[in-house]
C-alpha positions in Angstrom: -31.9 51.9 19.0 -29.1 54.3 20.2 -25.5 53.9 19.1 -24.4 52.8 22.6 -27.1 50.1 22.7 -26.1 48.8 19.3 -22.4 48.7 20.3 -23.2 46.7 23.4 -25.3 44.2 21.4 -22.5 43.8 18.9 -19.9 43.1 21.6 -22.2 40.5 23.1 -22.8 38.8 19.7 -19.0 38.7 19.0 -18.3 37.2 22.5 -20.8 34.4 21.9 -19.4 33.7 18.5 -15.9 33.4 19.9 -16.7 31.1 22.7 -16.8 27.8 20.7 -13.5 28.7 19.0 -11.8 29.4 22.4 -13.1 26.1 23.8 -11.8 24.2 20.8 -8.3 25.8 21.2 -8.1 25.0 24.9 -9.1 21.3 24.4 -6.7 21.0 21.5 -3.8 22.2 23.6 -4.4 19.3 26.0 -3.6 16.7 23.3 -0.4 17.6 21.5 0.4 15.3 18.6 3.3 14.6 16.1 3.2 13.3 12.6 6.1 12.3 10.3 6.4 12.5 6.5 7.9 9.0 6.5 8.4 6.4 9.2 11.9 5.4 8.1 14.9 7.1 6.6 18.7 6.8 6.6 21.3 9.0 8.2 22.0 12.0 6.1 18.5 12.4 4.8 15.7 14.5 6.2 12.0 14.2 7.2 9.2 16.7 7.8 7.8 16.8 11.3 4.3 18.3 11.7 2.3 18.7 14.9 -1.0 20.1 16.2 -2.7 20.6 19.5 0.3 22.4 21.1 0.1 25.6 23.1 0.1 28.6 20.7 3.4 30.4 20.2 5.2 27.7 22.2 8.9 27.0 21.6 9.5 23.3 20.9 12.6 21.1 20.6 12.5 18.3 17.9 14.9 15.4 18.4 15.5 11.8 17.1 16.0 9.6 20.2 17.1 6.0 20.6 16.0 3.4 23.2 12.5 4.9 23.1 8.9 4.0 22.4 5.8 6.2 22.8 4.4 4.1 25.6 7.5 4.4 27.8 8.9 7.7 26.6 12.6 8.5 26.1 14.5 6.1 28.4 17.6 7.8 29.7 16.3 11.3 28.8 18.0 13.4 26.1 21.2 11.5 26.6 19.6 9.0 24.3 19.0 11.6 21.6 20.9 13.1 18.7 21.0 16.5 20.3 23.5 18.1 17.9 21.1 17.6 15.0 17.9 18.6 16.8 15.8 21.5 15.6 13.8 24.2 17.4 10.4 25.4 16.2 7.7 27.8 17.4 4.1 26.9 17.0 1.7 29.2 15.3 -1.4 30.9 16.8 -3.4 27.6 16.4 -0.7 25.5 18.2 0.5 23.8 15.0 4.0 23.6 13.4 6.0 22.1 10.5 9.7 21.6 10.6 12.3 19.7 8.5 14.5 17.5 10.6 17.9 16.0 9.5 18.1 12.3 10.1 21.0 11.4 12.4 21.9 8.3 14.3 21.2 8.7 18.1 23.7 7.5 20.6 21.4 4.7 21.7 20.1 1.8 19.5 16.6 1.8 18.2 13.6 1.4 18.7 13.6 5.1 18.0 11.2 8.0 18.1 11.0 11.6 17.0 10.6 13.4 20.3 9.0 16.8 20.5 8.9 18.7 23.8 8.3 22.2 25.1 11.3 24.2 26.0 9.7 26.9 28.1 6.4 27.2 30.0 4.1 24.3 30.9 5.7 21.0 30.1 4.2 18.9 27.2 5.7 16.3 24.9 4.8 13.8 22.3 6.6 11.0 20.4 6.2 9.4 17.0 7.8 6.0 16.1 10.7 6.4 13.6 13.2 3.9 12.3 16.7 5.1 11.4 17.7 2.9 8.5 20.9 0.9 9.2 21.0 1.9 12.9 21.3 -1.0 15.4 18.2 -2.3 17.1 18.2 -3.7 20.6 15.6 -4.8 23.1 14.6 -2.1 25.5 16.0 -2.3 29.1 13.7 -4.2 31.4 11.2 -1.9 33.1 11.7 -1.5 36.8 8.4 -2.7 38.3 9.0 -1.1 41.7 8.9 2.5 42.7 11.8 4.0 44.7 11.5 6.8 47.3 14.5 9.0 47.9 14.9 11.7 50.5 15.4 15.0 48.7 15.9 17.5 51.5 17.3 17.8 55.0 14.8 17.1 57.8 13.5 19.8 60.0 11.4 20.2 63.2 8.4 22.6 63.0 6.4 23.9 66.0 7.2 25.6 69.3 6.5 25.1 73.0 3.5 26.8 74.6 2.6 28.0 78.1 1.3 24.5 79.1 4.7 22.9 78.6 6.0 24.9 81.5 3.6 23.0 83.7 4.5 19.5 82.4 2.4 19.2 79.2 4.3 17.3 76.5 5.6 19.5 73.7 4.4 19.0 70.1 6.7 19.0 67.2 6.3 18.0 63.5 9.2 16.3 61.7 9.1 17.4 58.0 11.1 15.8 55.2 10.6 15.8 51.4 10.8 12.5 49.4 10.4 11.9 45.7 9.5 8.9 43.7 12.6 8.3 41.5 11.4 5.0 40.2 9.3 4.3 37.1 6.2 2.8 38.9 3.7 4.0 41.4 4.5 3.8 45.1 1.5 2.4 47.0 1.1 2.9 50.8 4.8 3.6 51.6 5.9 2.8 55.1 8.0 5.3 57.1 9.8 4.2 60.3 10.6 7.1 62.7 12.4 6.5 66.0 12.0 8.6 69.1 14.5 8.6 71.9 14.5 10.0 75.5 17.7 11.1 77.1 21.0 12.5 75.7 23.8 10.3 77.0 21.8 7.0 76.9 19.1 7.4 74.3 16.4 4.8 74.3 13.1 4.8 72.5 10.7 3.1 70.2 10.1 3.1 66.4 6.7 4.0 65.1 5.4 3.1 61.7 3.2 5.3 59.6 1.4 3.9 56.5 -0.5 6.0 54.0 -3.8 4.2 53.9 -6.8 4.7 51.7 -5.2 7.2 49.4 -4.2 7.2 45.8 -0.8 5.7 44.9 2.1 8.1 44.6 3.3 8.0 41.0 6.7 8.9 39.5 7.1 12.7 40.0 4.0 12.9 42.2 3.7 14.8 45.4 2.3 13.3 48.7 2.2 15.0 52.1 2.1 12.6 55.0 1.0 13.8 58.4 1.7 11.8 61.5 0.0 12.7 64.7 0.9 11.2 68.1 -1.4 11.0 71.1 -0.6 13.8 73.6 1.2 11.7 76.2 4.6 11.9 77.7 5.2 8.2 77.6 7.2 6.4 74.9 4.3 4.0 74.2 2.0 6.1 72.1 -0.3 5.7 69.1 0.4 7.3 65.8 -2.3 8.2 63.2 -1.4 8.7 59.6 -3.0 10.5 56.6 -1.8 11.3 53.1 -2.8 13.7 50.4 -1.4 13.2 46.9 -1.3 15.3 43.8 0.2 14.2 40.4 2.1 17.3 39.4 5.0 18.0 41.7 8.4 16.4 41.7 8.8 15.5 45.3 6.7 14.2 48.2 6.6 15.9 51.6 6.3 13.8 54.7 5.4 15.4 58.1 5.7 13.5 61.3 4.3 14.9 64.5 6.6 14.3 67.5 
């Protein structure tokens, strides 16, 4: 066997050997976890926070936060945390870390957690239940059971007139706006009411309703694009059809309304 053939075979064997390790690393990064050396300590003491399953070489922030439980996250964001006493840590090549954290009383009452979150790159976070000894304990705020959509951008009209509009064909426009779910619960089949008017000095028209049917619910922070299409007629009495496509990652939701 020549040296070139032997080298090719060696590279192939090494690649096969590394495949399981690479797969394990990728799957571990999908499930970041946090562990504490103790579940309770008083202000002025310290605890050791360890974690695994994080992205390798990721910069993390470690905080003690009040008004929080793992199932609901940190209510009120980092305003509920003892930010001045937080610590930063960088994960190792395997996505693990260990960091001493001073115990400080957060600005909000317990229940409390040790909250770990990425600072840069892809967002990830994890919480571990922790009790600050002597710190007040209060019931969590009642969870809002309804989602809330809020308009995030100015509206705009897309589209242009074609040659046929010169001969009386109705123009086609798309009204586009971005909305986001700022509530804490999914928004199912939201209803948009869009009015159309004819005339400038004495506008009159009808309102049409578009409902996102047979699509997944929009969840907090999710993105949905709604498309309204109106039948090509010049009359005010027209039919609107609606479709929605949702994804779970973006912050806002885009709605497009054909006019």
